[in-house]
N, C-alpha and C positions, 0 to 999 in steps of 0.2 A: 217410827216414821213410816207412813204409807204413801207411796208415790201417787196413787189415785185419790188421795184425800185433798180437800180444799181446806186450808188453814187460815185462821186469823193470826196476824203477826204483830208482836210487840217488840220493838227494837230495844237494845240495852239502854239507850238514853230517853226512851219514851215512858210516859206515865200510864198509857193505855194502849190497847190494840188499835192499830191505825191503818193496816193494809192487809190485803189477802195474798196468799202464796199457794201455788199449786204445782204439781209435778215435782215435789221436793225429793232430792236424792243426793247422796254423797258420791263424789267422783274425784279420785286422786287428792284426797284431803281438802276438798272444797264442797260446800253446800251449794247445789245448783237448784234454782227454782224460778218460776215465772210469777211475776206480779204485773205491773204495768209494762215490764220488759224483762228480759232474762237477767238473772243474777248468778254470780259465781264467787262465793265468799270463803276465804281460807278459815278453817277452824275445825271444830270437833263437836259431835253430838254427845252431850253429857248426861242426858236423861231421855228415855225413849218409851213411848206407849202407843197404843192404837189410836187414841184420841188427842194426843199432844206429844210434843217433844221440846227439849231445851237444847240450844246450840250455843257454844262459846265461839264468838267471832274473834279471830286474831287479826282481822283486817278492818274493813269499814265498820264504824260504830262498835268498836271492840267492847266485849263483855258478853253477858248472857242475853240471848234472844229467846223469846217464848213463842211457840207455835201451838195453837189449840184448834181443834176441829171447829170449823165455822158452822153456825146454826143458821136456819132461815131467819130467825129473829135478829141475829147479828146483821145479816145481810140487809134486811128491811129497815134497820135503823139508819143505814146509809153511811156509816162511818168509814167503810173501807173501799167502796167502789161506787161508780155512778152508771154502771151497766144495768139496764132495767131487767128485773127478774120476772119471768112469767108467773102470773097469779096462781097457776095450777101447781106450782112447786111448794110442798109443805114439809118435807123432811130433809135432813142432811144428806141422805143417800140420793134423793131426787136432785138436790142442789149439785152434788158432785157429778152425777150422771149428766145433767144439763151442761155444766162447765166443760167437761171433757168432750161431749158431743159438739158443743159450740166452738171450742177452741182447739180441738184435736186430741187424739190419743197420745201423741208424743210432742207436747208443746215445747219441750226443751230442745227439740231439734231446730237448727237454724241452717237453712240451705242444705239440708241433708246431712250435716255433720253435727256431732254432739258438741255442746258448749264446752 
């Protein structure tokens, strides 16, 4: 899991990837990440890689959640977000750089405190 990666997320009960997740990190036995809002889900990372990870949720939508690196093609399909992407962005690295520049280097902070 890379904190500065933008991931496509598939919940345990979902058939397909349906949401984006960024600023993913484990804190005190909880997966913390930002999508349309902050999330803090009890569980454990069960498989980890640079481009993906799998998380076992012991709370909301319990079971295995899958996170994979979001591509520009994924984003342009429009299945995960309706935030317009600048046309100049062509690679996953540019996508991630734009997200973190747009939404902040530490989007998991809320009023200066960690979630």
